[in-house]
VOBA-1610 file (N, C-alpha, C; in pm, whole numbers, padded with zeros to 5 digits, always signed):
BEGIN
Met+02576+01251+00112Met+02454+01220+00036Met+02363+01342+00032Ser+02316+01377-00086Ser+02218+01485-00096Ser+02089+01438-00033Gly+02009+01534+00012Gly+01881+01498+00070Gly+01887+01473+00220Thr+02007+01493+00282Thr+02018+01465+00425Thr+01929+01555+00508Ser+01924+01685+00474Ser+01840+01776+00551Ser+01693+01738+00537Glu+01653+01696+00417Glu+01515+01653+00397Glu+01487+01525+00476Ala+01584+01434+00479Ala+01566+01311+00558Ala+01552+01345+00707Asp+01627+01445+00753Asp+01614+01490+00891Asp+01472+01541+00918Glu+01419+01616+00821Glu+01283+01669+00835Glu+01182+01554+00845Ile+01199+01455+00759Ile+01109+01340+00762Ile+01120+01266+00895Cys+01243+01248+00942Cys+01264+01178+01068Cys+01196+01252+01183Ser+01202+01384+01180Ser+01135+01463+01284Ser+00984+01443+01279Ala+00929+01438+01157Ala+00784+01417+01144Ala+00744+01279+01193Val+00826+01179+01164Val+00798+01043+01211Val+00807+01037+01363Thr+00910+01100+01418Thr+00928+01102+01563Thr+00809+01168+01632Glu+00767+01283+01578Glu+00654+01356+01637Glu+00526+01275+01631Thr+00501+01213+01518Thr+00379+01134+01502Thr+00377+01016+01599Ala+00489+00943+01605Ala+00496+00828+01696Ala+00474+00872+01841Gly+00535+00985+01878Gly+00519+01034+02014Gly+00376+01069+02048Arg+00308+01134+01955Arg+00168+01172+01979Arg+00078+01050+01991Leu+00115+00941+01924Leu+00035+00820+01926Leu+00075+00724+02038Gly+00180+00759+02110Gly+00227+00671+02217Gly+00295+00546+02166Ile+00354+00553+02046Ile+00423+00440+01987Ile+00572+00455+02011Ala+00635+00350+02057Ala+00778+00354+02086Ala+00856+00381+01958Phe+00934+00488+01958Phe+01012+00525+01840Phe+01159+00492+01863Ser+01220+00425+01768Ser+01362+00395+01774Ser+01430+00456+01652Arg+01515+00555+01677Arg+01588+00617+01566Arg+01677+00512+01497Asp+01726+00416+01575Asp+01810+00312+01516Asp+01733+00226+01415Lys+01601+00221+01429Lys+01519+00144+01336Lys+01483+00226+01212Val+01452+00354+01233Val+01400+00439+01125Val+01509+00509+01046Trp+01609+00563+01116Trp+01708+00646+01046Trp+01785+00571+00937Pro+01827+00445+00957Pro+01897+00376+00847Pro+01815+00370+00718Ile+01683+00360+00729Ile+01598+00358+00609Ile+01597+00495+00542Leu+01575+00598+00621Leu+01571+00734+00565Leu+01707+00773+00509Ser+01813+00733+00576Ser+01948+00765+00529Ser+01981+00693+00399Ala+01944+00565+00389Ala+01975+00487+00270Ala+01909+00545+00145Tyr+01789+00601+00163Tyr+01713+00655+00048Tyr+01699+00806+00057Gly+01797+00871+00119Gly+01789+01015+00142Gly+01771+01097+00016Asp+01826+01052-00097Asp+01811+01127-00222Asp+01665+01141-00262Ala+01581+01046-00220Ala+01440+01051-00260Ala+01373+01178-00211Phe+01409+01224-00092Phe+01336+01334-00031Phe+01372+01469-00092Ala+01483+01474-00165Ala+01517+01597-00235Ala+01444+01607-00369His+01385+01497-00415His+01320+01495-00546His+01170+01470-00537Ala+01126+01396-00437Ala+00984+01362-00426Ala+00946+01363-00278Met+00904+01480-00230Met+00878+01494-00088Met+00752+01424-00035Pro+00660+01381-00119Pro+00541+01319-00062Pro+00578+01208+00036Leu+00521+01214+00154Leu+00536+01110+00254Leu+00399+01084+00313Ala+00360+00959+00319Ala+00229+00924+00374Ala+00249+00843+00501Phe+00164+00870+00599Phe+00156+00789+00719Phe+00027+00709+00711Arg+00030+00586+00762Arg-00089+00502+00753Arg-00106+00421+00882Met-00229+00413+00926Met-00262+00330+01042Met-00383+00246+01008Ala-00392+00127+01067Ala-00504+00037+01042Ala-00558-00016+01174Thr-00687-00048+01173Thr-00749-00109+01289Thr-00719-00259+01288Gly-00757-00326+01395Gly-00735-00470+01401Gly-00611-00504+01481Pro-00613-00617+01553Pro-00502-00652+01642Pro-00370-00674+01570Gln-00375-00718+01442Gln-00250-00745+01370Gln-00174-00617+01336His-00241-00501+01348His-00177-00374+01315His-00150-00289+01439Ala-00180-00343+01556Ala-00169-00265+01679Ala-00023-00230+01710Gly-00003-00110+01764Gly+00127-00072+01815Gly+00227-00024+01712Asp+00184+00003+01590Asp+00277+00051+01488Asp+00205+00150+01397Val+00282+00232+01330Val+00230+00320+01226Val+00324+00307+01106Asp+00267+00298+00988Asp+00345+00280+00866Asp+00373+00413+00799Cys+00486+00418+00729Cys+00525+00536+00652Cys+00556+00491+00510Arg+00526+00576+00414Arg+00540+00540+00273Arg+00599+00657+00196Phe+00695+00629+00109Phe+00751+00736+00025Phe+00794+00680-00110Ile+00808+00771-00206Ile+00852+00737-00341Ile+01003+00744-00346Thr+01068+00644-00408Thr+01213+00643-00414Thr+01265+00715-00540His+01395+00742-00541His+01460+00811-00653His+01599+00750-00674Pro+01645+00735-00799Pro+01571+00763-00922Pro+01460+00662-00945Lys+01363+00700-01027Lys+01241+00623-01042Lys+01263+00486-01107Asp+01376+00470-01178Asp+01400+00343-01248Asp+01492+00249-01169Arg+01522+00283-01044Arg+01612+00198-00965Arg+01532+00116-00864Asn+01540-00014-00877Asn+01476-00105-00783Asn+01538-00085-00644Pro+01459-00047-00543Pro+01518-00017-00412Pro+01546-00140-00326Tyr+01502-00257-00368Tyr+01518-00376-00284Tyr+01664-00419-00267Pro+01746-00424-00375Pro+01885-00464-00354Pro+01959-00376-00254Leu+01932-00247-00254Leu+01996-00158-00157Leu+01951-00193-00015Ala+01823-00224+00000Ala+01772-00261+00133Ala+01844-00385+00186Val+01868-00482+00099Val+01939-00603+00140Val+02084-00571+00174Ser+02150-00492+00089Ser+02292-00463+00111Ser+02315-00380+00236Lys+02216-00299+00274Lys+02227-00215+00394Lys+02177-00287+00520Gly+02130-00410+00505Gly+02081-00485+00619Gly+01945-00439+00669Leu+01869-00369+00582Leu+01736-00323+00622Leu+01635-00437+00621Thr+01660-00536+00538Thr+01577-00657+00532Thr+01671-00773+00501Pro+01649-00891+00559Pro+01744-01000+00539Pro+01736-01060+00400Lys+01850-01104+00350Lys+01852-01179+00225Lys+01780-01311+00247Thr+01706-01356+00146Thr+01627-01478+00162Thr+01626-01560+00035Ser+01611-01690+00050Ser+01596-01780-00065Ser+01449-01801-00100His+01359-01743-00021His+01216-01753-00048His+01183-01678-00177Pro+01080-01719-00252Pro+01044-01648-00376Pro+01017-01499-00357Val+00983-01458-00235Val+00959-01315-00211Val+01084-01233-00246Gly+01202-01294-00234Gly+01325-01222-00260Gly+01356-01200-00407Thr+01296-01278-00497Thr+01323-01263-00640Thr+01206-01207-00718Leu+01089-01198-00657Leu+00970-01157-00731Leu+00986-01020-00796Leu+01037-00923-00723Leu+01046-00787-00777Leu+01139-00780-00898Ser+01253-00849-00892Ser+01344-00847-01006Ser+01283-00916-01127Glu+01201-01020-01103Glu+01135-01087-01216Glu+01027-00997-01278Ile+00960-00919-01196Ile+00865-00821-01250Ile+00939-00717-01332Glu+01051-00669-01278Glu+01130-00566-01344Glu+01181-00613-01481Glu+01214-00740-01492Glu+01264-00795-01618Glu+01156-00801-01726Arg+01030-00809-01685Arg+00921-00837-01780Arg+00828-00718-01806Phe+00832-00617-01718Phe+00734-00509-01728Phe+00803-00372-01722Pro+00743-00271-01786Pro+00798-00135-01781Pro+00758-00065-01650Ile+00849-00060-01555Ile+00820+00000-01425Ile+00830+00151-01436Asp+00730+00221-01387Asp+00726+00367-01394Asp+00776+00432-01265Gly+00797+00354-01160Gly+00846+00410-01035Gly+00829+00312-00922Tyr+00902+00339-00812Tyr+00899+00252-00696Tyr+00866+00332-00569Gly+00815+00262-00471Gly+00791+00321-00341Gly+00826+00222-00232Ile+00838+00273-00109Ile+00875+00190+00005Ile+00777+00215+00119Asp+00744+00110+00191Asp+00673+00118+00319Asp+00769+00075+00429Phe+00763+00146+00542Phe+00833+00097+00661Phe+00748+00129+00783Gly+00764+00048+00886Gly+00694+00070+01011Gly+00786+00136+01112Val+00731+00222+01194Val+00810+00285+01299Val+00869+00179+01390Val+00792+00072+01415Val+00838-00038+01500Val+00898-00152+01417Asn+00830-00190+01309Asn+00872-00307+01232Asn+00984-00281+01133Gly+01012-00155+01101Gly+01118-00124+01007Gly+01076-00150+00862Phe+01174-00176+00777Phe+01152-00195+00632Phe+01053-00309+00609Thr+00951-00281+00530Thr+00844-00379+00511Thr+00821-00415+00366Lys+00799-00315+00280Lys+00737-00341+00150Lys+00797-00251+00042Val+00801-00303-00082Val+00837-00224-00200Val+00723-00230-00300Tyr+00688-00113-00353Tyr+00585-00101-00457Tyr+00652-00078-00591Ala+00603-00148-00692Ala+00643-00124-00831Ala+00520-00078-00907Gly+00526+00043-00963Gly+00409+00099-01029Gly+00426+00107-01180Phe+00315+00096-01250Phe+00312+00110-01394Phe+00252+00245-01430Ala+00286+00296-01546Ala+00233+00426-01588Ala+00081+00420-01596Pro+00012+00528-01554Pro-00135+00526-01557Pro-00193+00495-01694Gln-00121+00536-01800Gln-00170+00510-01936Gln-00122+00376-01990Asp-00053+00297-01905Asp+00001+00169-01949Asp-00022+00062-01842Leu-00148+00049-01801Leu-00182-00054-01703Leu-00153-00192-01762Gln-00114-00286-01674Gln-00067-00416-01721Gln-00173-00525-01700Asn-00145-00641-01757Asn-00240-00752-01757Asn-00206-00856-01651Ala-00307-00895-01575Ala-00289-01004-01480Ala-00251-01133-01552Ser-00297-01148-01677Ser-00265-01268-01754Ser-00116-01281-01780Lys-00043-01170-01776Lys+00103-01172-01790Lys+00172-01192-01656Leu+00114-01133-01552Leu+00173-01148-01419Leu+00176-01294-01374Val+00074-01372-01413Val+00068-01511-01368Val+00183-01594-01425Glu+00250-01544-01529Glu+00360-01618-01590Glu+00491-01602-01514Ile+00497-01512-01418Ile+00620-01487-01343Ile+00646-01605-01250Pro+00764-01667-01258Pro+00790-01789-01179Pro+00772-01770-01029Ala+00814-01655-00975Ala+00810-01636-00830Ala+00675-01587-00779Met+00582-01559-00868Met+00451-01509-00826Met+00373-01619-00752Pro+00306-01585-00642Pro+00222-01685-00576Pro+00123-01748-00674Arg+00108-01879-00667Arg+00022-01951-00760Arg-00126-01916-00742Ser-00158-01852-00631Ser-00298-01813-00610Ser-00342-01706-00710Leu-00248-01633-00770Leu-00287-01537-00872Leu-00341-01610-00995Ala-00268-01710-01040Ala-00315-01790-01153Ala-00441-01867-01116Gly-00447-01918-00993Gly-00561-01997-00951Gly-00691-01920-00945Asn-00680-01787-00933Asn-00799-01703-00928Asn-00813-01615-01052Phe-00744-01653-01160Phe-00744-01568-01279Phe-00884-01546-01336Asp-00968-01648-01330Asp-01105-01633-01382Asp-01179-01521-01310Phe-01147-01500-01183Phe-01210-01392-01107Phe-01179-01256-01170Phe-01054-01234-01209Phe-01015-01105-01268Phe-01084-01084-01402Val-01091-01187-01482Val-01158-01176-01612Val-01306-01150-01594Arg-01367-01221-01504Arg-01512-01211-01482Arg-01553-01070-01438His-01465-01002-01366His-01499-00870-01314His-01430-00756-01388Gly-01374-00786-01505Gly-01316-00682-01590Gly-01188-00621-01537Leu-01109-00701-01465Leu-00987-00649-01401Leu-00858-00695-01467Asp-00865-00786-01562Asp-00743-00847-01615Asp-00642-00744-01665Asp-00687-00641-01735Asp-00594-00543-01794Asp-00589-00413-01715Lys-00613-00418-01585Lys-00620-00297-01503Lys-00514-00293-01393Val-00407-00370-01403Val-00308-00374-01296Val-00224-00247-01295Ala-00225-00176-01182Ala-00155-00048-01169Ala-00027-00058-01087Phe-00026-00143-00986Phe+00089-00160-00897Phe+00098-00307-00855Val+00218-00345-00820Val+00239-00470-00746Val+00327-00434-00627Ala+00289-00477-00507Ala+00366-00450-00387Ala+00411-00581-00326Val+00537-00589-00290Val+00595-00709-00231Val+00625-00679-00084Asp+00560-00752+00004Asp+00577-00734+00148Asp+00676-00839+00198Tyr+00798-00793+00231Tyr+00905-00885+00270Tyr+00891-00932+00415Leu+00829-00852+00498Leu+00811-00890+00638Leu+00707-01001+00653His+00594-00984+00583His+00484-01080+00597His+00479-01184+00485Arg+00566-01168+00386Arg+00572-01259+00271Arg+00436-01268+00201Thr+00389-01153+00162Thr+00265-01143+00086Thr+00287-01053-00034Val+00192-01053-00126Val+00195-00969-00246Val+00061-00900-00261Asn+00063-00771-00287Asn-00058-00697-00319Asn-00059-00667-00468Val-00173-00686-00532Val-00192-00647-00673Val-00303-00542-00675Tyr-00268-00423-00725Tyr-00358-00308-00726Tyr-00418-00289-00866Phe-00547-00256-00869Phe-00618-00235-00995Phe-00676-00094-00997Asn-00650-00022-01104Asn-00710+00111-01126Asn-00798+00107-01251Asp-00872+00217-01273Asp-00969+00223-01383Asp-01064+00104-01377Val-01104+00072-01256Val-01189-00045-01231Val-01330-00019-01283Pro-01394-00119-01346Pro-01532-00101-01392Pro-01623-00058-01277Ala-01712+00035-01306Ala-01799+00091-01203Ala-01882-00016-01132Ala-01915-00122-01204Ala-01997-00229-01145Ala-01929-00294-01026Cys-01796-00289-01020Cys-01724-00351-00908Cys-01751-00279-00776Phe-01792-00153-00783Phe-01813-00075-00661Phe-01961-00055-00628Glu-02047-00110-00711Glu-02189-00108-00677Glu-02214-00214-00570Ser-02317-00196-00492Ser-02342-00288-00380Ser-02349-00433-00425Asp-02422-00458-00533Asp-02433-00596-00581Asp-02299-00648-00630Gly-02221-00559-00692Gly-02090-00599-00741Gly-01995-00636-00627Ile-01997-00556-00519Ile-01912-00587-00404Ile-01953-00720-00342Arg-02082-00738-00326Arg-02129-00865-00269Arg-02086-00983-00356Arg-02098-00966-00486Arg-02065-01075-00579Arg-01915-01106-00574Met-01832-01003-00570Met-01687-01025-00568Met-01644-01095-00440Leu-01696-01052-00327Leu-01659-01117-00201Leu-01709-01261-00197Arg-01827-01283-00250Arg-01880-01420-00255Arg-01790-01507-00343Asp-01748-01454-00457Asp-01659-01529-00547Asp-01528-01566-00479Leu-01481-01478-00389Leu-01354-01501-00322Leu-01368-01583-00193Gly-01492-01616-00157Gly-01514-01691-00035Gly-01492-01609+00091Leu-01504-01476+00080Leu-01486-01387+00195Leu-01621-01351+00254Pro-01626-01308+00381Pro-01754-01270+00443Pro-01823-01159+00366Gly-01954-01157+00369Gly-02030-01053+00302Gly-01999-00915+00358Pro-02019-00810+00278Pro-01982-00675+00320Pro-02079-00615+00421Ser-02026-00531+00508Ser-02109-00453+00599Ser-02168-00334+00523Asp-02263-00267+00585Asp-02316-00145+00525Asp-02208-00039+00511Arg-02114-00036+00606Arg-02003+00060+00597Arg-01921+00035+00471Met-01891-00090+00445Met-01812-00123+00327Met-01887-00085+00201Leu-02015-00111+00195Leu-02094-00076+00078Leu-02099+00076+00060Gly-02106+00150+00170Gly-02108+00295+00162Gly-01979+00352+00105Ile-01866+00295+00146Ile-01736+00340+00095Ile-01723+00305-00053Gly-01774+00188-00091Gly-01761+00143-00229Gly-01817+00240-00330Gly-01922+00313-00292Gly-01983+00406-00386Gly-01892+00519-00430Gln-01783+00543-00354Gln-01690+00650-00389Gln-01547+00600-00413Ala-01529+00469-00423Ala-01394+00412-00432Ala-01328+00445-00565Phe-01193+00452-00563Phe-01117+00484-00684Phe-01042+00363-00739Gly-01022+00259-00660Gly-00947+00142-00705Gly-00953+00036-00599Leu-00901-00081-00631Leu-00904-00191-00534Leu-00776-00272-00544Tyr-00752-00351-00440Tyr-00639-00444-00448Tyr-00670-00572-00373Ile-00592-00674-00408Ile-00605-00803-00342Ile-00468-00841-00284Thr-00472-00927-00182Thr-00350-00975-00117Thr-00337-01125-00133Leu-00217-01168-00172Leu-00187-01309-00196Leu-00070-01350-00107Asn-00058-01481-00084Asn+00065-01533-00023Asn+00102-01664-00090Trp+00216-01718-00051Trp+00268-01839-00115Trp+00215-01966-00049Asp+00140-01952+00059Asp+00100-02069+00137Asp-00047-02106+00121Ser-00120-02031+00041Ser-00264-02056+00028Ser-00308-02036-00116Pro-00403-02116-00165Pro-00456-02096-00299Pro-00560-01985-00304Ala-00597-01930-00189Ala-00703-01830-00182Ala-00648-01688-00190Ile-00732-01594-00229Ile-00700-01452-00215Ile-00725-01417-00069Glu-00623-01366-00004Glu-00624-01348+00140Glu-00708-01229+00184Arg-00699-01117+00111Arg-00773-00995+00146Arg-00817-00924+00020Phe-00923-00846+00034Phe-00980-00765-00074Phe-01002-00626-00015Cys-00949-00523-00079Cys-00952-00390-00019Cys-00979-00284-00125Phe-01049-00179-00086Phe-01059-00061-00173Phe-01067+00064-00087Gly-01046+00180-00151Gly-01038+00303-00074Gly-01097+00422-00146Val-01114+00531-00070Val-01164+00658-00122Val-01065+00766-00083Thr-01057+00871-00163Thr-00972+00985-00132Thr-01059+01104-00095Thr-01006+01189-00008Thr-01079+01308+00033Thr-00982+01409+00094Thr-01019+01534+00093Thr-00944+01638+00166Thr-01017+01674+00295Asp-01133+01610+00319Asp-01215+01642+00435Asp-01279+01512+00485Leu-01232+01460+00596Leu-01283+01333+00646Leu-01432+01339+00678Ser-01482+01455+00713Ser-01623+01466+00746Ser-01713+01451+00623Ser-01654+01458+00504Ser-01733+01444+00381Ser-01755+01298+00342Leu-01688+01204+00411Leu-01704+01063+00376Leu-01844+01015+00411Pro-01892+00913+00340Pro-02029+00863+00364Pro-02041+00780+00492Val-01930+00757+00562Val-01932+00680+00687Val-01848+00755+00790Ser-01872+00726+00915Ser-01791+00787+01021Ser-01657+00715+01031Ile-01556+00787+01079Ile-01423+00731+01094Ile-01407+00674+01235Glu-01342+00560+01246Glu-01316+00499+01376Glu-01239+00597+01464Pro-01271+00605+01593Pro-01201+00698+01684Pro-01049+00683+01680Gln-01002+00559+01672Gln-00858+00534+01666Gln-00795+00602+01544Leu-00864+00594+01430Leu-00809+00652+01307Leu-00828+00804+01304Glu-00936+00852+01365Glu-00956+00996+01372Glu-00847+01060+01458Lys-00813+00997+01569Lys-00703+01046+01653Lys-00574+01047+01573Phe-00549+00941+01499Phe-00429+00931+01416Phe-00422+01048+01318Ala-00534+01081+01253Ala-00536+01190+01155Ala-00492+01321+01217His-00527+01343+01344His-00492+01468+01411His-00350+01466+01466Cys-00288+01349+01471Cys-00154+01338+01528Cys-00043+01359+01425Val-00075+01344+01298Val+00027+01355+01194Val+00048+01502+01158Pro+00169+01554+01169Pro+00194+01692+01127Pro+00180+01704+00976Tyr+00162+01825+00930Tyr+00143+01844+00785Tyr+00219+01966+00739Gly+00286+01953+00624Gly+00368+02062+00573Gly+00326+02111+00436Gly+00198+02097+00400Gly+00152+02139+00268Gly+00029+02226+00276Ala-00018+02267+00159Ala-00132+02359+00153Ala-00266+02285+00162Asp-00278+02175+00094Asp-00405+02101+00089Asp-00382+01960+00139Arg-00449+01925+00246Arg-00431+01793+00304Arg-00507+01688+00223Lys-00449+01569+00215Lys-00514+01460+00142Lys-00517+01336+00230Phe-00631+01268+00228Phe-00648+01144+00303Phe-00692+01034+00206Val-00656+00910+00239Val-00709+00793+00171Val-00763+00701+00279Tyr-00891+00669+00269Tyr-00957+00584+00369Tyr-00993+00453+00301Gly-00952+00342+00363Gly-00973+00213+00299Gly-01040+00112+00389Val-01104+00016+00327Val-01167-00095+00399Val-01116-00225+00338Ala-01085-00320+00423Ala-01035-00450+00378Ala-01127-00560+00428Ala-01158-00653+00340Ala-01234-00773+00376Ala-01135-00888+00389Ala-01145-00959+00500Ala-01057-01073+00527Ala-01140-01183+00593Pro-01089-01306+00595Pro-01167-01415+00656Pro-01209-01387+00799Glu-01126-01313+00873Glu-01159-01284+01013Glu-01250-01162+01029Gly-01286-01098+00917Gly-01374-00982+00923Gly-01311-00859+00862Glu-01386-00750+00859Glu-01339-00625+00800Glu-01249-00548+00895Tyr-01156-00473+00836Tyr-01083-00374+00914Tyr-01061-00252+00825Tyr-01015-00142+00885Tyr-01012-00014+00816Tyr-00874+00049+00825Lys-00843+00132+00725Lys-00712+00195+00716Lys-00731+00343+00685Leu-00641+00423+00737Leu-00640+00565+00702Leu-00498+00606+00670Glu-00484+00667+00554Glu-00355+00720+00511Glu-00367+00872+00507Thr-00271+00940+00568Thr-00270+01085+00567Thr-00131+01131+00527His-00124+01240+00453His+00000+01280+00389His+00070+01395+00462Tyr+00198+01374+00486Tyr+00280+01480+00543Tyr+00301+01589+00439Lys+00332+01549+00318Lys+00335+01641+00203Lys+00283+01565+00083Trp+00223+01638-00009Trp+00157+01576-00123Trp+00185+01657-00248Asn+00235+01594-00353Asn+00256+01662-00480Asn+00137+01639-00572Pro+00085+01744-00637Pro-00025+01724-00731Pro+00012+01620-00837Gly-00083+01534-00868Gly-00060+01433-00969Gly-00006+01301-00914Thr+00031+01297-00785Thr+00077+01173-00725Thr-00040+01074-00717Val-00015+00952-00760Val-00120+00852-00763Val-00156+00809-00622Ala-00286+00797-00594Ala-00332+00755-00462Ala-00356+00605-00460Phe-00318+00541-00352Phe-00357+00403-00328Phe-00346+00377-00179Ile-00411+00272-00134Ile-00416+00246+00009Ile-00347+00113+00040
//
């Protein structure tokens, strides 16, 4: 397989990062993923590491990369290689149903150093954002998307869908929105959106981040009519330039990830959930100009 040397490089970066963070690294967990998609690293070297606060994220660090070729759904290969179990749950058919109905511009994968294969992203071209009104027609889509459709229309998000991510480990779906109306990131807009979703009101930290946010996403599952989480993020090459301080845990993480490029890029995100806010930091091992940012 081409890309083996690049996959070795990625594996070394993952091993080093996990070691610096005191996270148990298992090559048997990580290498099958890197090996299965080794061709990706010869064509699209960007690799992002991500860590989040909160007890549900403790003890692991996530890694994200773009797959190759861009028009090949990576999920069937993950199932055939035993990276994720085959399932009769709708989570197992959602991505193929999206692929049948929408022009996919590329795919990405998330995996955890501890949890292994987690998530597949399907992205649309920046100039061809899709409509939530069409996504709700997909049979395998959680019904909470349709149940909250008025929310997307009310806040100018219906035709702004940039990505859909399917989380096979947690059986959730993320819907990402780009080119979001500026009002969504104003303090009153953030308060209004969280109130509409029945989520706790925003902290001052969340409002501070909102003023520089580039996009937002929501999280759905098949077991609830509610939108589970609401998140947005900011990009920067200098963490000290952000309007809020970074949590010590995430600042340590930023210093633990090796970097192999000229200009470092970070994405800092905040998520609102019923149990309260938590924060995420994504830092890139390598970054190609023009690569779309999301958290």
